[in-house]
FIKOLZA-1660 file (N, C-alpha, C; in steps of 0.1 Angstrom, whole numbers, plus 5000, padded with zeros to 4 digits):
% residues 260
   i   px   py   pz ch aa at
   1 8551 6411 7070  A  M  N
   1 8543 6408 7082  A  M CA
   1 8541 6393 7082  A  M  C
   2 8546 6387 7093  A  A  N
   2 8545 6372 7095  A  A CA
   2 8530 6368 7097  A  A  C
   3 8526 6358 7089  A  L  N
   3 8512 6353 7091  A  L CA
   3 8512 6342 7102  A  L  C
   4 8500 6340 7107  A  L  N
   4 8498 6331 7118  A  L CA
   4 8486 6322 7115  A  L  C
   5 8487 6309 7119  A  R  N
   5 8476 6300 7118  A  R CA
   5 8464 6305 7126  A  R  C
   6 8452 6304 7121  A  V  N
   6 8441 6309 7128  A  V CA
   6 8439 6302 7141  A  V  C
   7 8441 6289 7142  A  D  N
   7 8439 6282 7155  A  D CA
   7 8449 6286 7165  A  D  C
   8 8462 6289 7161  A  R  N
   8 8472 6294 7171  A  R CA
   8 8468 6309 7175  A  R  C
   9 8463 6317 7166  A  F  N
   9 8459 6330 7169  A  F CA
   9 8448 6330 7180  A  F  C
  10 8438 6322 7178  A  I  N
  10 8427 6321 7188  A  I CA
  10 8432 6315 7201  A  I  C
  11 8440 6304 7200  A  S  N
  11 8444 6298 7212  A  S CA
  11 8453 6307 7221  A  S  C
  12 8461 6315 7215  A  E  N
  12 8470 6324 7223  A  E CA
  12 8462 6335 7230  A  E  C
  13 8450 6338 7225  A  R  N
  13 8442 6349 7230  A  R CA
  13 8430 6346 7237  A  R  C
  14 8427 6333 7239  A  T  N
  14 8415 6328 7246  A  T CA
  14 8419 6316 7254  A  T  C
  15 8409 6311 7261  A  G  N
  15 8412 6298 7269  A  G CA
  15 8409 6286 7261  A  G  C
  16 8407 6287 7248  A  L  N
  16 8403 6276 7240  A  L CA
  16 8415 6267 7236  A  L  C
  17 8413 6254 7236  A  T  N
  17 8423 6245 7231  A  T CA
  17 8423 6243 7216  A  T  C
  18 8433 6238 7210  A  R  N
  18 8433 6236 7195  A  R CA
  18 8422 6226 7191  A  R  C
  19 8419 6216 7199  A  S  N
  19 8408 6207 7196  A  S CA
  19 8395 6213 7196  A  S  C
  20 8393 6222 7206  A  E  N
  20 8380 6229 7207  A  E CA
  20 8379 6239 7196  A  E  C
  21 8389 6245 7191  A  I  N
  21 8389 6254 7180  A  I CA
  21 8385 6246 7167  A  I  C
  22 8390 6234 7165  A  K  N
  22 8387 6226 7154  A  K CA
  22 8372 6223 7153  A  K  C
  23 8366 6220 7165  A  K  N
  23 8352 6217 7165  A  K CA
  23 8344 6230 7162  A  K  C
  24 8349 6241 7167  A  L  N
  24 8341 6254 7163  A  L CA
  24 8342 6257 7148  A  L  C
  25 8353 6254 7142  A  I  N
  25 8355 6256 7128  A  I CA
  25 8345 6246 7120  A  I  C
  26 8345 6234 7125  A  A  N
  26 8336 6224 7119  A  A CA
  26 8321 6228 7119  A  A  C
  27 8318 6235 7130  A  S  N
  27 8304 6240 7132  A  S CA
  27 8302 6254 7127  A  S  C
  28 8312 6259 7120  A  R  N
  28 8311 6272 7113  A  R CA
  28 8309 6284 7123  A  R  C
  29 8315 6283 7134  A  Q  N
  29 8314 6293 7145  A  Q CA
  29 8326 6302 7145  A  Q  C
  30 8335 6300 7136  A  I  N
  30 8347 6309 7135  A  I CA
  30 8347 6315 7121  A  I  C
  31 8348 6329 7121  A  T  N
  31 8349 6336 7109  A  T CA
  31 8362 6344 7108  A  T  C
  32 8367 6346 7096  A  V  N
  32 8378 6355 7093  A  V CA
  32 8374 6365 7083  A  V  C
  33 8373 6378 7087  A  D  N
  33 8369 6388 7078  A  D CA
  33 8355 6386 7073  A  D  C
  34 8346 6380 7081  A  G  N
  34 8332 6378 7078  A  G CA
  34 8330 6365 7070  A  G  C
  35 8340 6357 7068  A  V  N
  35 8338 6344 7060  A  V CA
  35 8342 6333 7070  A  V  C
  36 8334 6322 7070  A  S  N
  36 8336 6311 7078  A  S CA
  36 8349 6304 7075  A  S  C
  37 8357 6302 7086  A  A  N
  37 8370 6295 7084  A  A CA
  37 8367 6280 7081  A  A  C
  38 8375 6275 7072  A  V  N
  38 8373 6261 7067  A  V CA
  38 8384 6252 7073  A  V  C
  39 8395 6257 7078  A  S  N
  39 8406 6249 7082  A  S CA
  39 8413 6256 7094  A  S  C
  40 8418 6248 7103  A  A  N
  40 8426 6253 7115  A  A CA
  40 8439 6259 7111  A  A  C
  41 8444 6255 7099  A  D  N
  41 8458 6260 7095  A  D CA
  41 8457 6272 7085  A  D  C
  42 8445 6277 7084  A  T  N
  42 8443 6290 7076  A  T CA
  42 8452 6300 7081  A  T  C
  43 8460 6307 7073  A  K  N
  43 8469 6317 7077  A  K CA
  43 8463 6331 7076  A  K  C
  44 8465 6339 7087  A  I  N
  44 8460 6352 7088  A  I CA
  44 8470 6362 7092  A  I  C
  45 8468 6375 7089  A  D  N
  45 8476 6386 7094  A  D CA
  45 8470 6389 7108  A  D  C
  46 8478 6386 7119  A  P  N
  46 8472 6388 7132  A  P CA
  46 8469 6402 7136  A  P  C
  47 8474 6412 7129  A  F  N
  47 8471 6426 7132  A  F CA
  47 8459 6432 7125  A  F  C
  48 8456 6426 7113  A  S  N
  48 8446 6432 7105  A  S CA
  48 8433 6424 7103  A  S  C
  49 8435 6410 7105  A  A  N
  49 8423 6402 7103  A  A CA
  49 8413 6403 7114  A  A  C
  50 8400 6403 7110  A  C  N
  50 8389 6403 7119  A  C CA
  50 8384 6389 7122  A  C  C
  51 8389 6383 7133  A  V  N
  51 8386 6370 7137  A  V CA
  51 8375 6370 7147  A  V  C
  52 8364 6362 7145  A  C  N
  52 8353 6361 7154  A  C CA
  52 8350 6347 7158  A  C  C
  53 8347 6345 7171  A  V  N
  53 8343 6332 7176  A  V CA
  53 8329 6333 7182  A  V  C
  54 8320 6326 7176  A  S  N
  54 8306 6326 7179  A  S CA
  54 8301 6340 7179  A  S  C
  55 8305 6348 7169  A  G  N
  55 8301 6362 7168  A  G CA
  55 8308 6372 7176  A  G  C
  56 8317 6368 7184  A  E  N
  56 8325 6378 7193  A  E CA
  56 8339 6379 7187  A  E  C
  57 8343 6392 7184  A  R  N
  57 8356 6394 7179  A  R CA
  57 8367 6392 7189  A  R  C
  58 8378 6386 7184  A  I  N
  58 8390 6383 7192  A  I CA
  58 8400 6394 7191  A  I  C
  59 8404 6400 7202  A  N  N
  59 8413 6411 7202  A  N CA
  59 8426 6406 7196  A  N  C
  60 8432 6414 7188  A  S  N
  60 8445 6410 7181  A  S CA
  60 8457 6410 7190  A  S  C
  61 8456 6417 7201  A  D  N
  61 8468 6417 7211  A  D CA
  61 8470 6403 7216  A  D  C
  62 8482 6399 7216  A  R  N
  62 8486 6386 7222  A  R CA
  62 8485 6386 7237  A  R  C
  63 8489 6397 7243  A  Y  N
  63 8489 6397 7258  A  Y CA
  63 8476 6403 7263  A  Y  C
  64 8471 6398 7274  A  K  N
  64 8459 6403 7280  A  K CA
  64 8462 6408 7294  A  K  C
  65 8456 6419 7299  A  Y  N
  65 8459 6424 7312  A  Y CA
  65 8445 6427 7319  A  Y  C
  66 8444 6420 7330  A  L  N
  66 8431 6421 7338  A  L CA
  66 8435 6426 7352  A  L  C
  67 8426 6434 7358  A  I  N
  67 8427 6437 7372  A  I CA
  67 8415 6431 7379  A  I  C
  68 8418 6424 7390  A  L  N
  68 8408 6417 7398  A  L CA
  68 8408 6423 7412  A  L  C
  69 8396 6425 7417  A  N  N
  69 8394 6429 7431  A  N CA
  69 8393 6416 7439  A  N  C
  70 8404 6411 7443  A  K  N
  70 8404 6398 7450  A  K CA
  70 8397 6398 7463  A  K  C
  71 8388 6389 7465  A  P  N
  71 8381 6387 7478  A  P CA
  71 8389 6378 7487  A  P  C
  72 8386 6378 7499  A  S  N
  72 8392 6369 7509  A  S CA
  72 8388 6354 7506  A  S  C
  73 8396 6345 7508  A  G  N
  73 8392 6331 7507  A  G CA
  73 8397 6324 7494  A  G  C
  74 8404 6332 7485  A  Y  N
  74 8409 6327 7472  A  Y CA
  74 8424 6327 7472  A  Y  C
  75 8430 6317 7466  A  V  N
  75 8444 6316 7465  A  V CA
  75 8449 6321 7451  A  V  C
  76 8461 6327 7451  A  C  N
  76 8467 6332 7439  A  C CA
  76 8475 6321 7432  A  C  C
  77 8468 6311 7427  A  S  N
  77 8474 6300 7421  A  S CA
  77 8464 6294 7410  A  S  C
  78 8470 6288 7400  A  A  N
  78 8461 6281 7390  A  A CA
  78 8455 6268 7396  A  A  C
  79 8461 6263 7406  A  S  N
  79 8457 6251 7413  A  S CA
  79 8447 6254 7424  A  S  C
  80 8438 6244 7426  A  S  N
  80 8428 6246 7437  A  S CA
  80 8431 6237 7449  A  S  C
  81 8444 6232 7449  A  R  N
  81 8447 6223 7460  A  R CA
  81 8447 6230 7474  A  R  C
  82 8450 6243 7474  A  E  N
  82 8451 6251 7486  A  E CA
  82 8438 6258 7489  A  E  C
  83 8428 6257 7481  A  G  N
  83 8416 6264 7482  A  G CA
  83 8411 6269 7469  A  G  C
  84 8400 6277 7469  A  R  N
  84 8395 6282 7456  A  R CA
  84 8405 6291 7449  A  R  C
  85 8406 6289 7436  A  S  N
  85 8416 6297 7429  A  S CA
  85 8410 6310 7424  A  S  C
  86 8418 6321 7423  A  V  N
  86 8413 6333 7417  A  V CA
  86 8410 6331 7402  A  V  C
  87 8415 6321 7396  A  M  N
  87 8412 6318 7382  A  M CA
  87 8397 6316 7380  A  M  C
  88 8391 6311 7390  A  E  N
  88 8376 6309 7389  A  E CA
  88 8368 6321 7387  A  E  C
  89 8374 6333 7391  A  L  N
  89 8367 6346 7391  A  L CA
  89 8368 6352 7377  A  L  C
  90 8376 6347 7368  A  I  N
  90 8377 6353 7355  A  I CA
  90 8366 6348 7346  A  I  C
  91 8357 6357 7341  A  P  N
  91 8347 6353 7332  A  P CA
  91 8352 6348 7319  A  P  C
  92 8345 6339 7313  A  D  N
  92 8349 6333 7300  A  D CA
  92 8353 6343 7290  A  D  C
  93 8346 6354 7289  A  S  N
  93 8348 6364 7279  A  S CA
  93 8362 6371 7281  A  S  C
  94 8368 6370 7292  A  L  N
  94 8381 6376 7295  A  L CA
  94 8393 6366 7296  A  L  C
  95 8390 6354 7295  A  K  N
  95 8401 6344 7296  A  K CA
  95 8410 6344 7284  A  K  C
  96 8423 6340 7287  A  A  N
  96 8433 6340 7276  A  A CA
  96 8443 6329 7280  A  A  C
  97 8450 6324 7270  A  K  N
  97 8459 6313 7272  A  K CA
  97 8471 6318 7281  A  K  C
  98 8474 6310 7291  A  D  N
  98 8486 6312 7300  A  D CA
  98 8484 6324 7309  A  D  C
  99 8472 6329 7311  A  I  N
  99 8470 6341 7320  A  I CA
  99 8472 6336 7334  A  I  C
 100 8478 6344 7342  A  F  N
 100 8482 6340 7356  A  F CA
 100 8483 6352 7365  A  F  C
 101 8481 6350 7378  A  P  N
 101 8483 6361 7387  A  P CA
 101 8497 6367 7387  A  P  C
 102 8498 6380 7386  A  S  N
 102 8511 6386 7386  A  S CA
 102 8514 6391 7400  A  S  C
 103 8522 6383 7408  A  G  N
 103 8524 6386 7422  A  G CA
 103 8513 6379 7430  A  G  C
 104 8514 6379 7443  A  R  N
 104 8505 6372 7451  A  R CA
 104 8499 6381 7462  A  R  C
 105 8487 6376 7466  A  L  N
 105 8480 6381 7478  A  L CA
 105 8477 6369 7486  A  L  C
 106 8479 6370 7499  A  D  N
 106 8476 6359 7508  A  D CA
 106 8461 6355 7506  A  D  C
 107 8458 6343 7510  A  K  N
 107 8444 6338 7509  A  K CA
 107 8434 6347 7516  A  K  C
 108 8438 6352 7528  A  D  N
 108 8428 6360 7535  A  D CA
 108 8430 6375 7532  A  D  C
 109 8438 6379 7523  A  S  N
 109 8440 6393 7519  A  S CA
 109 8431 6396 7507  A  S  C
 110 8429 6409 7505  A  E  N
 110 8420 6413 7494  A  E CA
 110 8427 6424 7486  A  E  C
 111 8420 6428 7475  A  G  N
 111 8424 6440 7468  A  G CA
 111 8429 6437 7454  A  G  C
 112 8437 6447 7449  A  L  N
 112 8442 6447 7435  A  L CA
 112 8451 6435 7432  A  L  C
 113 8447 6428 7422  A  L  N
 113 8456 6417 7417  A  L CA
 113 8456 6418 7402  A  L  C
 114 8468 6419 7396  A  L  N
 114 8470 6419 7382  A  L CA
 114 8470 6405 7377  A  L  C
 115 8463 6402 7366  A  M  N
 115 8462 6389 7359  A  M CA
 115 8467 6392 7345  A  M  C
 116 8477 6385 7341  A  T  N
 116 8483 6387 7327  A  T CA
 116 8490 6375 7322  A  T  C
 117 8492 6374 7309  A  N  N
 117 8501 6364 7303  A  N CA
 117 8514 6371 7298  A  N  C
 118 8517 6383 7302  A  D  N
 118 8528 6390 7298  A  D CA
 118 8539 6388 7309  A  D  C
 119 8548 6378 7307  A  G  N
 119 8558 6375 7317  A  G CA
 119 8568 6386 7318  A  G  C
 120 8571 6393 7308  A  G  N
 120 8581 6404 7308  A  G CA
 120 8576 6415 7318  A  G  C
 121 8563 6419 7316  A  L  N
 121 8558 6429 7325  A  L CA
 121 8557 6425 7339  A  L  C
 122 8554 6412 7342  A  T  N
 122 8553 6407 7355  A  T CA
 122 8567 6408 7362  A  T  C
 123 8578 6405 7354  A  H  N
 123 8591 6405 7360  A  H CA
 123 8595 6420 7364  A  H  C
 124 8591 6429 7355  A  R  N
 124 8594 6443 7358  A  R CA
 124 8587 6448 7370  A  R  C
 125 8575 6444 7372  A  I  N
 125 8567 6448 7384  A  I CA
 125 8572 6442 7397  A  I  C
 126 8576 6429 7396  A  L  N
 126 8580 6422 7409  A  L CA
 126 8594 6423 7413  A  L  C
 127 8603 6427 7404  A  S  N
 127 8617 6428 7407  A  S CA
 127 8620 6439 7417  A  S  C
 128 8626 6437 7428  A  P  N
 128 8628 6447 7438  A  P CA
 128 8637 6458 7433  A  P  C
 129 8646 6455 7423  A  K  N
 129 8655 6465 7418  A  K CA
 129 8648 6476 7410  A  K  C
 130 8636 6473 7405  A  N  N
 130 8629 6483 7398  A  N CA
 130 8620 6492 7407  A  N  C
 131 8619 6489 7419  A  H  N
 131 8613 6497 7430  A  H CA
 131 8599 6501 7426  A  H  C
 132 8591 6492 7420  A  V  N
 132 8577 6495 7417  A  V CA
 132 8569 6493 7430  A  V  C
 133 8563 6504 7435  A  P  N
 133 8557 6504 7448  A  P CA
 133 8543 6497 7448  A  P  C
 134 8540 6491 7459  A  K  N
 134 8526 6486 7461  A  K CA
 134 8521 6492 7474  A  K  C
 135 8509 6497 7474  A  I  N
 135 8503 6503 7486  A  I CA
 135 8491 6495 7491  A  I  C
 136 8491 6493 7505  A  Y  N
 136 8481 6485 7511  A  Y CA
 136 8474 6493 7522  A  Y  C
 137 8462 6490 7525  A  I  N
 137 8455 6495 7537  A  I CA
 137 8455 6483 7547  A  I  C
 138 8459 6485 7559  A  V  N
 138 8458 6474 7569  A  V CA
 138 8450 6479 7581  A  V  C
 139 8443 6469 7587  A  K  N
 139 8435 6471 7599  A  K CA
 139 8443 6464 7610  A  K  C
 140 8448 6471 7620  A  L  N
 140 8456 6466 7630  A  L CA
 140 8449 6461 7643  A  L  C
 141 8455 6452 7650  A  A  N
 141 8449 6447 7662  A  A CA
 141 8450 6458 7673  A  A  C
 142 8461 6465 7673  A  D  N
 142 8463 6476 7683  A  D CA
 142 8465 6489 7676  A  D  C
 143 8465 6499 7684  A  K  N
 143 8466 6513 7679  A  K CA
 143 8479 6516 7672  A  K  C
 144 8478 6523 7661  A  F  N
 144 8490 6527 7653  A  F CA
 144 8499 6536 7662  A  F  C
 145 8512 6534 7661  A  Q  N
 145 8521 6542 7669  A  Q CA
 145 8530 6550 7660  A  Q  C
 146 8533 6562 7663  A  D  N
 146 8541 6571 7655  A  D CA
 146 8555 6565 7652  A  D  C
 147 8560 6558 7661  A  K  N
 147 8573 6552 7660  A  K CA
 147 8575 6543 7648  A  K  C
 148 8563 6538 7643  A  Y  N
 148 8564 6528 7632  A  Y CA
 148 8569 6535 7619  A  Y  C
 149 8567 6548 7618  A  V  N
 149 8572 6555 7606  A  V CA
 149 8587 6554 7604  A  V  C
 150 8594 6556 7615  A  D  N
 150 8609 6555 7614  A  D CA
 150 8614 6541 7614  A  D  C
 151 8607 6532 7621  A  L  N
 151 8611 6518 7621  A  L CA
 151 8609 6512 7607  A  L  C
 152 8599 6515 7601  A  F  N
 152 8596 6509 7587  A  F CA
 152 8606 6516 7577  A  F  C
 153 8609 6529 7579  A  A  N
 153 8618 6536 7569  A  A CA
 153 8632 6532 7571  A  A  C
 154 8636 6527 7582  A  G  N
 154 8650 6524 7585  A  G CA
 154 8656 6513 7577  A  G  C
 155 8648 6504 7573  A  G  N
 155 8654 6492 7565  A  G CA
 155 8661 6482 7574  A  G  C
 156 8657 6482 7587  A  H  N
 156 8664 6473 7596  A  H CA
 156 8654 6463 7603  A  H  C
 157 8641 6464 7599  A  L  N
 157 8632 6454 7605  A  L CA
 157 8635 6440 7600  A  L  C
 158 8635 6431 7610  A  T  N
 158 8638 6417 7607  A  T CA
 158 8627 6408 7613  A  T  C
 159 8624 6397 7606  A  Q  N
 159 8614 6388 7612  A  Q CA
 159 8616 6375 7604  A  Q  C
 160 8617 6364 7612  A  G  N
 160 8619 6351 7606  A  G CA
 160 8631 6349 7597  A  G  C
 161 8642 6357 7600  A  G  N
 161 8654 6356 7592  A  G CA
 161 8655 6365 7581  A  G  C
 162 8644 6373 7578  A  D  N
 162 8644 6382 7567  A  D CA
 162 8646 6396 7572  A  D  C
 163 8653 6404 7564  A  T  N
 163 8654 6419 7567  A  T CA
 163 8647 6426 7555  A  T  C
 164 8638 6435 7559  A  F  N
 164 8630 6441 7549  A  F CA
 164 8636 6455 7544  A  F  C
 165 8634 6458 7531  A  L  N
 165 8638 6471 7526  A  L CA
 165 8630 6482 7532  A  L  C
 166 8636 6494 7532  A  P  N
 166 8628 6506 7537  A  P CA
 166 8614 6506 7531  A  P  C
 167 8604 6510 7539  A  A  N
 167 8590 6511 7535  A  A CA
 167 8584 6523 7542  A  A  C
 168 8574 6528 7536  A  R  N
 168 8566 6539 7541  A  R CA
 168 8554 6535 7548  A  R  C
 169 8551 6540 7559  A  V  N
 169 8538 6537 7566  A  V CA
 169 8533 6550 7572  A  V  C
 170 8519 6551 7572  A  R  N
 170 8513 6563 7577  A  R CA
 170 8499 6559 7582  A  R  C
 171 8496 6566 7593  A  A  N
 171 8482 6563 7599  A  A CA
 171 8472 6569 7591  A  A  C
 172 8460 6562 7590  A  A  N
 172 8449 6568 7583  A  A CA
 172 8442 6578 7592  A  A  C
 173 8435 6587 7586  A  K  N
 173 8428 6598 7594  A  K CA
 173 8415 6593 7601  A  K  C
 174 8410 6582 7595  A  T  N
 174 8396 6578 7599  A  T CA
 174 8396 6569 7611  A  T  C
 175 8407 6563 7615  A  S  N
 175 8407 6553 7626  A  S CA
 175 8422 6552 7631  A  S  C
 176 8423 6550 7644  A  E  N
 176 8436 6549 7650  A  E CA
 176 8442 6535 7648  A  E  C
 177 8434 6526 7642  A  K  N
 177 8439 6512 7640  A  K CA
 177 8441 6509 7625  A  K  C
 178 8439 6520 7616  A  L  N
 178 8441 6518 7602  A  L CA
 178 8454 6525 7598  A  L  C
 179 8461 6519 7588  A  A  N
 179 8473 6524 7583  A  A CA
 179 8475 6521 7568  A  A  C
 180 8483 6530 7562  A  F  N
 180 8487 6527 7548  A  F CA
 180 8502 6523 7548  A  F  C
 181 8505 6513 7540  A  V  N
 181 8519 6509 7539  A  V CA
 181 8523 6508 7524  A  V  C
 182 8535 6513 7521  A  E  N
 182 8540 6513 7508  A  E CA
 182 8553 6505 7508  A  E  C
 183 8554 6494 7500  A  I  N
 183 8566 6485 7500  A  I CA
 183 8570 6484 7485  A  I  C
 184 8583 6480 7483  A  C  N
 184 8588 6479 7469  A  C CA
 184 8593 6465 7467  A  C  C
 185 8590 6456 7476  A  E  N
 185 8594 6442 7474  A  E CA
 185 8582 6433 7478  A  E  C
 186 8583 6420 7477  A  G  N
 186 8572 6412 7480  A  G CA
 186 8575 6399 7487  A  G  C
 187 8582 6400 7498  A  K  N
 187 8585 6388 7506  A  K CA
 187 8573 6381 7511  A  K  C
 188 8573 6369 7515  A  F  N
 188 8562 6361 7520  A  F CA
 188 8556 6368 7532  A  F  C
 189 8543 6371 7531  A  H  N
 189 8535 6377 7542  A  H CA
 189 8542 6389 7547  A  H  C
 190 8548 6397 7538  A  Q  N
 190 8557 6408 7543  A  Q CA
 190 8551 6418 7551  A  Q  C
 191 8540 6424 7547  A  V  N
 191 8533 6435 7555  A  V CA
 191 8530 6430 7569  A  V  C
 192 8524 6418 7570  A  K  N
 192 8520 6412 7583  A  K CA
 192 8532 6410 7591  A  K  C
 193 8543 6405 7585  A  R  N
 193 8555 6403 7593  A  R CA
 193 8562 6416 7598  A  R  C
 194 8561 6426 7590  A  M  N
 194 8567 6439 7594  A  M CA
 194 8560 6445 7606  A  M  C
 195 8547 6444 7606  A  F  N
 195 8540 6449 7618  A  F CA
 195 8542 6439 7630  A  F  C
 196 8543 6427 7627  A  S  N
 196 8547 6417 7638  A  S CA
 196 8560 6421 7644  A  S  C
 197 8569 6426 7636  A  A  N
 197 8583 6429 7641  A  A CA
 197 8582 6441 7650  A  A  C
 198 8572 6450 7649  A  V  N
 198 8571 6461 7657  A  V CA
 198 8561 6459 7668  A  V  C
 199 8556 6447 7670  A  G  N
 199 8547 6444 7681  A  G CA
 199 8533 6446 7679  A  G  C
 200 8528 6446 7666  A  N  N
 200 8514 6447 7663  A  N CA
 200 8510 6436 7653  A  N  C
 201 8497 6434 7651  A  N  N
 201 8492 6423 7642  A  N CA
 201 8483 6429 7632  A  N  C
 202 8483 6424 7620  A  V  N
 202 8474 6428 7610  A  V CA
 202 8461 6419 7610  A  V  C
 203 8450 6426 7611  A  E  N
 203 8437 6418 7611  A  E CA
 203 8431 6417 7597  A  E  C
 204 8434 6427 7589  A  K  N
 204 8429 6428 7576  A  K CA
 204 8438 6435 7567  A  K  C
 205 8440 6431 7554  A  L  N
 205 8449 6437 7545  A  L CA
 205 8443 6438 7531  A  L  C
 206 8443 6450 7526  A  V  N
 206 8438 6452 7512  A  V CA
 206 8448 6460 7504  A  V  C
 207 8452 6454 7492  A  R  N
 207 8461 6461 7483  A  R CA
 207 8453 6470 7474  A  R  C
 208 8457 6483 7474  A  I  N
 208 8450 6493 7466  A  I CA
 208 8457 6498 7454  A  I  C
 209 8470 6495 7453  A  S  N
 209 8477 6500 7441  A  S CA
 209 8489 6492 7438  A  S  C
 210 8493 6492 7425  A  V  N
 210 8506 6487 7421  A  V CA
 210 8511 6497 7411  A  V  C
 211 8523 6503 7414  A  G  N
 211 8528 6514 7406  A  G CA
 211 8518 6525 7407  A  G  C
 212 8515 6531 7395  A  G  N
 212 8505 6542 7395  A  G CA
 212 8491 6537 7391  A  G  C
 213 8488 6524 7392  A  L  N
 213 8475 6519 7389  A  L CA
 213 8468 6516 7403  A  L  C
 214 8456 6522 7404  A  F  N
 214 8449 6521 7417  A  F CA
 214 8436 6513 7415  A  F  C
 215 8432 6506 7425  A  L  N
 215 8420 6498 7425  A  L CA
 215 8408 6507 7422  A  L  C
 216 8400 6505 7412  A  P  N
 216 8388 6513 7409  A  P CA
 216 8378 6512 7420  A  P  C
 217 8372 6523 7424  A  E  N
 217 8362 6523 7435  A  E CA
 217 8350 6514 7431  A  E  C
 218 8346 6514 7419  A  K  N
 218 8334 6508 7414  A  K CA
 218 8336 6493 7411  A  K  C
 219 8349 6488 7412  A  L  N
 219 8351 6474 7409  A  L CA
 219 8348 6466 7422  A  L  C
 220 8337 6459 7422  A  A  N
 220 8333 6451 7434  A  A CA
 220 8342 6439 7437  A  A  C
 221 8342 6435 7449  A  K  N
 221 8350 6423 7452  A  K CA
 221 8346 6411 7444  A  K  C
 222 8356 6404 7439  A  G  N
 222 8353 6392 7430  A  G CA
 222 8351 6396 7416  A  G  C
 223 8351 6408 7412  A  Q  N
 223 8349 6412 7398  A  Q CA
 223 8363 6416 7392  A  Q  C
 224 8364 6414 7379  A  C  N
 224 8376 6418 7372  A  C CA
 224 8373 6426 7359  A  C  C
 225 8382 6433 7354  A  M  N
 225 8380 6441 7342  A  M CA
 225 8393 6441 7334  A  M  C
 226 8392 6443 7321  A  E  N
 226 8404 6443 7312  A  E CA
 226 8409 6458 7313  A  E  C
 227 8423 6458 7313  A  L  N
 227 8429 6471 7313  A  L CA
 227 8432 6477 7299  A  L  C
 228 8430 6490 7298  A  L  N
 228 8434 6496 7286  A  L CA
 228 8449 6498 7286  A  L  C
 229 8455 6501 7274  A  H  N
 229 8469 6502 7273  A  H CA
 229 8474 6514 7282  A  H  C
 230 8467 6524 7282  A  K  N
 230 8471 6536 7290  A  K CA
 230 8472 6532 7305  A  K  C
 231 8463 6523 7309  A  D  N
 231 8463 6518 7323  A  D CA
 231 8475 6509 7326  A  D  C
 232 8478 6500 7316  A  V  N
 232 8489 6491 7317  A  V CA
 232 8502 6499 7319  A  V  C
 233 8503 6510 7312  A  E  N
 233 8515 6518 7313  A  E CA
 233 8517 6523 7328  A  E  C
 234 8506 6525 7335  A  K  N
 234 8507 6531 7348  A  K CA
 234 8513 6521 7358  A  K  C
 235 8513 6508 7355  A  L  N
 235 8518 6498 7364  A  L CA
 235 8533 6500 7368  A  L  C
 236 8540 6506 7359  A  C  N
 236 8555 6508 7362  A  C CA
 236 8558 6522 7366  A  C  C
 237 8548 6530 7368  A  E  N
 237 8550 6544 7373  A  E CA
 237 8552 6544 7388  A  E  C
 238 8559 6554 7393  A  I  N
 238 8561 6556 7407  A  I CA
 238 8554 6568 7412  A  I  C
 239 8543 6567 7418  A  P  N
 239 8535 6579 7422  A  P CA
 239 8541 6585 7435  A  P  C
 240 8538 6597 7438  A  D  N
 240 8542 6604 7450  A  D CA
 240 8533 6599 7461  A  D  C
 241 8539 6591 7471  A  P  N
 241 8530 6586 7481  A  P CA
 241 8524 6596 7490  A  P  C
 242 8531 6608 7492  A  D  N
 242 8525 6618 7501  A  D CA
 242 8512 6624 7495  A  D  C
 243 8512 6625 7482  A  I  N
 243 8500 6630 7475  A  I CA
 243 8489 6620 7476  A  I  C
 244 8493 6607 7474  A  F  N
 244 8484 6596 7475  A  F CA
 244 8477 6596 7489  A  F  C
 245 8486 6596 7499  A  F  N
 245 8481 6594 7513  A  F CA
 245 8471 6606 7516  A  F  C
 246 8474 6618 7512  A  S  N
 246 8465 6629 7515  A  S CA
 246 8452 6629 7508  A  S  C
 247 8453 6625 7495  A  D  N
 247 8441 6626 7486  A  D CA
 247 8432 6613 7488  A  D  C
 248 8438 6602 7491  A  F  N
 248 8431 6589 7490  A  F CA
 248 8427 6583 7503  A  F  C
 249 8433 6587 7514  A  S  N
 249 8432 6579 7526  A  S CA
 249 8418 6578 7532  A  S  C
 250 8411 6589 7533  A  E  N
 250 8398 6589 7539  A  E CA
 250 8388 6581 7531  A  E  C
 251 8388 6583 7518  A  K  N
 251 8379 6576 7509  A  K CA
 251 8381 6561 7510  A  K  C
 252 8393 6556 7508  A  F  N
 252 8396 6542 7507  A  F CA
 252 8395 6535 7520  A  F  C
 253 8399 6541 7531  A  S  N
 253 8399 6535 7544  A  S CA
 253 8384 6532 7548  A  S  C
 254 8375 6541 7544  A  A  N
 254 8361 6539 7547  A  A CA
 254 8355 6528 7538  A  A  C
 255 8358 6529 7525  A  I  N
 255 8351 6520 7516  A  I CA
 255 8356 6506 7517  A  I  C
 256 8369 6504 7519  A  L  N
 256 8375 6491 7518  A  L CA
 256 8376 6484 7532  A  L  C
 257 8376 6491 7543  A  I  N
 257 8378 6485 7556  A  I CA
 257 8365 6487 7564  A  I  C
 258 8361 6499 7567  A  N  N
 258 8350 6501 7577  A  N CA
 258 8336 6496 7572  A  N  C
 259 8334 6498 7559  A  K  N
 259 8320 6495 7554  A  K CA
 259 8319 6481 7547  A  K  C
 260 8329 6473 7549  A  R  N
 260 8328 6460 7542  A  R CA
 260 8328 6448 7552  A  R  C
% end
């Protein structure tokens, strides 16, 4: 089993820099198996050592997976040049080195956003060839029309020089202006542009699932939580959209659109 420097171990799993870690060691705020660390280059077994910072144990997993209920007004970027960054919404207790939004939601869009430092998983989720679906609720400017179902499914919708892959769309039962959309790619402003191509406009958009992982009802806007491994595995699952639409539609259309 390869050993790892304690400062590297902590840095890879938290938002702390090496210099900050050295200061914490000097002030005896870092322990390894209950004993104060005396040097940043102390070697540890990353899988069995109990490393604590200021009394809080550091998870041995290198990768961290968070789910954020993104509110409107935040940009999916580490930079704040275009507005407030979603990174501001991650509490210190959940921060990790190199964690970044996996995929994007527009500044005015809301809902499920995965935050992780696992680049391999991000690639699997975002690559169109893997067909990992994302489901959205949209509030339309005009009444949903039945013809949208075939137009979206045909794979011939074009807008701004882009042609979009086949997608599923279905009207919600609770309102004639609400609809569910399932897509397997992520072109710029794709859902909005697809509805624009059929002569309608999206007034509000909320992402409620990626793969088989759904936005928890109790996760308030602006809050995030760490995912368990069993939930991470759901990200690459492909759920049956017909079951989803029939079981989920009334509950989520009311909670995420009408009552907010």
